[in-house]
C-alpha positions as CSV (number, residue, x, y, z in Angstrom):
1,M,9.6,-7.2,-24.2
2,S,8.4,-9.4,-21.4
3,Q,8.6,-8.2,-17.8
4,P,11.7,-9.5,-16.1
5,T,11.3,-11.7,-13.0
6,P,11.2,-9.3,-10.1
7,S,13.8,-9.4,-7.4
8,Y,13.8,-7.2,-4.3
9,V,15.7,-4.2,-5.6
10,L,16.6,-2.7,-2.2
11,G,18.4,-5.6,-0.5
12,H,18.5,-6.4,3.2
13,D,21.8,-5.0,4.5
14,P,21.8,-3.0,7.8
15,E,21.6,0.4,6.0
16,E,18.5,-0.8,4.2
17,L,16.9,-2.0,7.4
18,A,17.5,1.4,8.9
19,R,16.0,3.0,5.8
20,L,12.9,0.9,6.3
21,E,12.5,2.3,9.8
22,R,12.5,5.8,8.3
23,Q,10.0,4.7,5.7
24,A,7.7,3.4,8.4
25,A,7.7,6.9,10.0
26,I,6.6,8.4,6.7
27,Y,3.8,5.9,5.9
28,D,2.7,5.1,9.5
29,A,-0.4,7.4,9.3
30,A,-1.6,6.1,6.0
31,T,-1.0,2.5,7.0
32,R,-2.8,3.0,10.3
33,R,-5.7,4.6,8.5
34,L,-5.9,1.7,6.1
35,F,-6.0,-0.9,9.0
36,L,-8.6,1.0,11.0
37,A,-10.8,1.5,8.0
38,A,-10.6,-2.2,7.3
39,G,-11.7,-3.0,10.8
40,I,-8.4,-4.4,12.1
41,G,-8.5,-4.2,15.9
42,A,-8.4,-5.8,19.3
43,G,-8.2,-9.6,19.6
44,Q,-7.7,-10.3,15.8
45,H,-5.1,-12.5,14.2
46,V,-3.2,-10.9,11.4
47,L,-0.7,-12.2,8.8
48,D,1.8,-9.6,7.4
49,L,3.3,-10.5,4.0
50,G,7.0,-9.6,3.3
51,C,7.3,-8.1,6.7
52,G,11.0,-7.1,6.4
53,A,12.2,-5.3,9.6
54,G,8.7,-5.7,11.0
55,D,7.3,-2.2,11.0
56,V,3.8,-3.2,9.6
57,S,3.7,-6.2,11.9
58,L,4.5,-4.0,15.0
59,L,1.8,-1.5,14.0
60,A,-0.7,-4.4,13.6
61,G,0.5,-5.8,17.0
62,E,-0.4,-2.5,18.6
63,L,-3.9,-2.5,17.1
64,V,-4.7,-6.2,18.0
65,G,-3.3,-5.9,21.5
66,S,-2.3,-8.7,23.8
67,A,-5.4,-10.7,23.1
68,G,-4.6,-10.8,19.4
69,A,-1.7,-12.2,17.4
70,V,0.4,-11.2,14.4
71,I,2.6,-13.3,12.2
72,G,5.1,-11.6,10.0
73,V,6.6,-13.6,7.1
74,D,9.7,-12.8,5.1
75,R,12.5,-14.6,3.2
76,S,15.3,-12.6,4.8
77,A,16.8,-14.0,8.1
78,A,18.6,-10.7,8.6
79,A,15.5,-8.7,8.4
80,L,13.6,-11.0,10.7
81,A,16.4,-10.9,13.3
82,T,15.9,-7.1,13.4
83,A,12.1,-7.5,13.5
84,R,12.3,-9.9,16.5
85,R,14.6,-7.6,18.4
86,R,12.3,-4.6,17.8
87,A,9.2,-6.6,18.9
88,E,10.9,-7.7,22.1
89,A,12.0,-4.1,22.8
90,R,8.4,-2.9,22.6
91,G,7.1,-5.8,24.6
92,L,4.9,-7.0,21.8
93,S,4.9,-10.7,22.6
94,Q,1.8,-11.2,20.5
95,V,4.0,-10.5,17.4
96,R,6.1,-13.4,16.0
97,F,8.0,-13.8,12.8
98,V,8.5,-16.7,10.4
99,E,11.2,-17.2,7.7
100,G,10.0,-18.6,4.4
101,E,7.8,-18.4,1.4
102,L,4.2,-17.7,2.0
103,E,3.1,-20.4,-0.5
104,A,5.0,-23.0,1.5
105,L,3.5,-22.1,4.9
106,S,0.7,-24.0,6.6
107,L,-1.2,-21.6,8.9
108,E,-4.5,-21.4,10.6
109,P,-6.9,-19.0,8.9
110,V,-6.5,-15.4,10.1
111,D,-8.8,-12.4,10.4
112,A,-6.7,-10.2,8.2
113,V,-3.9,-10.5,5.7
114,V,-1.9,-7.3,5.2
115,G,1.1,-6.1,3.2
116,R,3.0,-2.9,2.3
117,F,5.1,-2.5,-0.8
118,V,5.1,-6.2,-1.5
119,L,3.1,-6.9,-4.6
120,M,5.2,-4.6,-6.8
121,H,8.1,-7.1,-6.3
122,Q,6.1,-10.2,-7.2
123,P,6.4,-12.0,-10.6
124,D,2.6,-12.3,-10.7
125,P,0.9,-9.9,-8.2
126,A,-2.6,-11.4,-8.7
127,R,-1.3,-14.9,-8.1
128,A,0.6,-13.7,-5.0
129,L,-2.5,-12.0,-3.7
130,T,-4.6,-15.1,-4.4
131,H,-2.3,-17.2,-2.3
132,A,-2.2,-14.5,0.4
133,A,-6.0,-14.1,0.5
134,A,-6.4,-17.9,1.0
135,H,-5.0,-17.5,4.5
136,A,-7.9,-15.2,5.5
137,R,-11.0,-16.7,6.9
138,P,-14.3,-16.2,5.0
139,G,-15.2,-12.6,5.7
140,G,-11.7,-11.8,6.7
141,V,-9.8,-8.7,5.5
142,V,-7.2,-8.3,2.8
143,A,-5.5,-4.9,3.1
144,V,-2.4,-3.7,1.1
145,M,-0.5,-0.5,0.3
146,E,1.5,0.0,-2.8
147,S,3.4,2.9,-4.3
148,H,2.6,4.5,-7.7
149,L,6.1,5.9,-8.5
150,T,5.2,7.0,-12.0
151,A,3.1,9.8,-10.3
152,L,6.3,11.5,-9.3
153,G,6.5,13.6,-12.5
154,P,7.6,17.2,-13.0
155,G,5.0,19.6,-11.6
156,W,4.1,17.1,-8.9
157,H,7.2,15.8,-7.2
158,S,8.3,19.3,-6.0
159,W,7.5,23.0,-6.0
160,P,9.4,25.0,-7.0
161,H,10.7,22.3,-9.4
162,S,13.7,20.5,-7.9
163,P,16.1,19.6,-10.7
164,A,18.1,17.4,-8.3
165,Y,15.0,15.4,-7.3
166,Q,14.3,14.9,-11.0
167,R,17.8,13.6,-11.5
168,L,17.4,11.2,-8.6
169,L,14.2,9.8,-10.0
170,D,15.7,9.5,-13.5
171,W,18.2,7.1,-11.9
172,M,15.9,5.3,-9.5
173,L,12.9,4.4,-11.6
174,P,14.8,2.6,-14.4
175,I,16.7,0.6,-11.7
176,I,13.4,-0.6,-10.2
177,S,12.0,-1.5,-13.6
178,A,15.3,-3.3,-14.6
179,A,14.9,-5.5,-11.5
180,G,11.3,-6.3,-12.5
181,G,9.6,-4.1,-10.1
182,R,6.3,-2.4,-11.0
183,I,6.6,1.4,-10.6
184,D,2.9,1.7,-11.3
185,M,1.6,-0.9,-8.9
186,G,-0.6,1.5,-6.9
187,L,-3.2,2.1,-9.6
188,Q,-3.0,-1.6,-10.5
189,L,-4.5,-2.6,-7.2
190,R,-8.1,-2.7,-8.3
191,R,-7.3,-4.9,-11.2
192,T,-5.1,-7.1,-9.0
193,F,-7.8,-7.6,-6.3
194,L,-10.4,-8.5,-8.9
195,A,-8.1,-10.9,-10.7
196,A,-7.4,-12.6,-7.4
197,G,-11.1,-13.3,-7.0
198,L,-11.7,-10.6,-4.3
199,P,-14.6,-8.2,-4.2
200,E,-14.4,-4.6,-5.4
201,P,-11.8,-3.0,-3.0
202,V,-12.0,0.2,-1.1
203,L,-9.3,2.4,-2.6
204,E,-7.6,5.6,-1.3
205,V,-4.7,7.6,-2.6
206,H,-2.2,9.3,-0.2
207,A,0.4,11.9,-1.0
208,T,3.3,12.7,1.4
209,P,4.2,16.4,1.0
210,A,7.2,17.5,3.0
211,G,7.9,21.1,3.8
212,A,9.7,21.9,7.0
213,D,10.3,18.1,7.3
214,A,11.8,17.9,3.9
215,P,15.3,16.8,5.1
216,A,13.8,13.5,6.4
217,M,12.1,12.9,3.0
218,V,15.3,13.8,1.1
219,R,17.3,11.4,3.2
220,Y,14.7,8.6,2.6
221,M,14.8,9.1,-1.1
222,A,18.6,9.3,-1.3
223,D,19.0,6.3,0.9
224,S,16.6,4.4,-1.3
225,L,18.9,5.0,-4.3
226,R,21.9,4.0,-2.2
227,S,20.2,0.7,-1.3
228,M,19.6,0.0,-5.0
229,R,23.3,0.4,-6.0
230,P,24.2,-3.3,-5.6
231,T,21.2,-4.4,-7.6
232,A,22.0,-1.9,-10.3
233,E,25.6,-3.1,-10.5
234,R,24.4,-6.7,-10.7
235,L,22.0,-5.9,-13.5
236,G,24.3,-3.5,-15.3
237,A,21.8,-0.7,-14.9
238,P,23.2,2.9,-14.7
239,C,23.5,4.2,-11.2
240,P,25.5,7.1,-9.7
241,S,28.5,6.5,-7.4
242,G,28.2,6.9,-3.7
243,D,29.7,10.4,-4.0
244,G,27.2,11.1,-6.8
245,I,24.3,10.2,-4.6
246,D,25.8,12.4,-1.8
247,A,25.9,15.3,-4.2
248,L,22.3,14.7,-5.3
249,E,21.2,14.6,-1.7
250,H,23.1,17.9,-1.0
251,D,21.5,19.6,-4.0
252,M,18.0,18.3,-3.1
253,L,18.4,19.7,0.5
254,E,19.4,23.1,-0.9
255,E,16.4,23.2,-3.3
256,A,14.0,22.0,-0.6
257,A,15.2,24.9,1.6
258,R,13.8,27.5,-0.8
259,P,11.0,29.7,0.7
260,G,7.7,27.8,0.6
261,A,9.2,24.7,-1.1
262,I,7.6,21.3,-0.9
263,I,8.8,17.9,-2.1
264,N,6.5,14.9,-2.4
265,G,7.5,11.4,-1.5
266,P,6.1,8.4,-3.5
267,V,2.3,8.5,-3.9
268,V,0.7,5.4,-2.3
269,V,-2.6,3.7,-3.0
270,T,-4.3,1.6,-0.3
271,A,-6.9,-1.1,-1.0
272,W,-8.9,-3.4,1.2
273,A,-11.7,-5.9,0.7
274,R,-13.3,-8.8,2.6
275,R,-12.8,-12.4,1.4
276,P,-16.1,-13.9,0.2
């Protein structure tokens, strides 16, 4: 069967935008490491693809400082309104946001093009990356992060094994796939960079084990499934009720409270390269 045309499975309602902020806290360190390794720093101009509520743009804004500039691009006016409020609250006047499709934008070349969890929702990730990379100047950086959700199998997603977490994943991953998302995008990054005409990327894999901080990870995963419910209903994909997700979250919290327990969030892969 052909891959369905992807749609953003998580939506843009206020609860989802709040979930994105929690996501940012989980992946801040890995994203910062990616940007620093790629050489993103003071005075540079950065383009953030699919910026959503602006977390990646704000991080880039901190790194480039007042002498630099960041442009975040997204299709959602609601997400961008939140992003603008947050940039203003942090005094990051060097960060601005534009509503629209990247392919329709006319921008000056930038020093770096970045994105987090964007390519997995594109109909053709290599084509999307090709268009994105075209906005980088020669020698400029292309740096992205994507999840590899299929890595969350038994024996890895939790220890001791969390049956409730397994049930949540058994609901979540088919919904993402039904919406056309790629649950194995992380390990496709090398192929995608090369297909986009970019050089061999620098790759890293990051895990997110949660022990004492498991409640934050449990809420993030449960809220992810909650955000997917409208899409699941639209597609006719199976999804538990709100009460059912509440029960899953409760059971996950109990299982994560066992002595020495660990749960892993989605494994992510980072990749960066310089445009020829």
